[in-house]
LUMLO-683831 format. One record per residue (C-alpha): residue in one letter; x, y, z. Coordinates in steps of 0.2 Angstrom, whole numbers, padded with zeros to 4 digits. Example, Ala and Ser with C-alpha at 12.3 -4.5 7.8 and 13.67 -1.06 7.14 Angstrom:
residues 2
   code      px      py      pz
      A    0062   -0022    0039
      S    0068   -0005    0036
This chain:
residues 101
   code      px      py      pz
      M    0424    0520    0354
      S    0441    0513    0352
      V    0456    0519    0364
      A    0467    0518    0349
      G    0475    0536    0342
      T    0488    0548    0345
      Y    0485    0560    0359
      D    0493    0579    0362
      C    0498    0577    0381
      V    0502    0587    0395
      T    0511    0580    0412
      K    0512    0591    0425
      S    0530    0587    0431
      P    0540    0596    0445
      M    0550    0603    0429
      G    0535    0611    0422
      D    0522    0606    0409
      Q    0529    0592    0400
      K    0521    0591    0381
      S    0522    0573    0374
      T    0514    0565    0360
      F    0506    0548    0366
      T    0503    0534    0355
      V    0490    0520    0358
      I    0490    0504    0345
      P    0478    0489    0353
      G    0484    0472    0351
      D    0474    0460    0342
      D    0466    0454    0359
      G    0457    0470    0361
      T    0465    0468    0381
      T    0485    0474    0377
      F    0492    0490    0368
      T    0509    0496    0362
      G    0515    0513    0358
      T    0526    0528    0362
      N    0526    0544    0371
      Q    0537    0556    0361
      G    0543    0573    0371
      A    0556    0586    0371
      M    0567    0573    0382
      G    0564    0558    0369
      S    0554    0545    0367
      M    0549    0531    0378
      D    0540    0514    0373
      V    0524    0509    0380
      E    0528    0493    0392
      D    0516    0479    0399
      G    0501    0490    0391
      K    0483    0484    0397
      I    0467    0490    0391
      D    0451    0486    0402
      G    0436    0495    0393
      D    0442    0514    0393
      K    0454    0513    0406
      L    0474    0511    0401
      T    0488    0507    0411
      W    0506    0504    0407
      K    0525    0506    0412
      M    0538    0517    0403
      N    0557    0517    0407
      M    0562    0536    0408
      T    0581    0540    0404
      V    0582    0558    0404
      P    0585    0568    0416
      M    0586    0551    0426
      P    0585    0532    0425
      M    0566    0530    0433
      T    0551    0517    0427
      L    0535    0527    0426
      D    0519    0517    0432
      C    0505    0526    0422
      D    0485    0526    0422
      A    0473    0536    0410
      T    0454    0535    0406
      I    0448    0539    0387
      D    0432    0548    0386
      G    0429    0552    0370
      D    0444    0561    0362
      Q    0450    0565    0380
      L    0463    0557    0389
      V    0465    0560    0410
      G    0477    0551    0419
      N    0493    0550    0430
      V    0511    0545    0429
      N    0518    0540    0445
      A    0536    0543    0446
      G    0539    0534    0463
      A    0547    0545    0475
      F    0544    0561    0465
      G    0526    0557    0466
      S    0510    0557    0454
      M    0509    0568    0441
      A    0494    0574    0431
      M    0493    0569    0413
      T    0480    0575    0401
      G    0477    0574    0383
      E    0468    0575    0368
      R    0466    0565    0352
      K    0471    0571    0336
      G    0461    0571    0321
């Protein structure tokens, strides 16, 4: 099954649960992806998105509440997404999601 899709996600942050809509758009080569993560504090573009089977890795540049690069990874199992968002000094935050539709 493709990793492509839109996922309703929750990230367990120090500021409480952050809900977002994460979109994965695989590239033609099948090993890269682009997309966005849209939440209450705005939208972040996926950067350096890589696909390895059912595993995704990517970065996002957060601007609110402070500028920071987030290093992210996730595994897709069917319609479920389970991963982590690494926020540097703030540590790793669990991210879970479910594919829409």
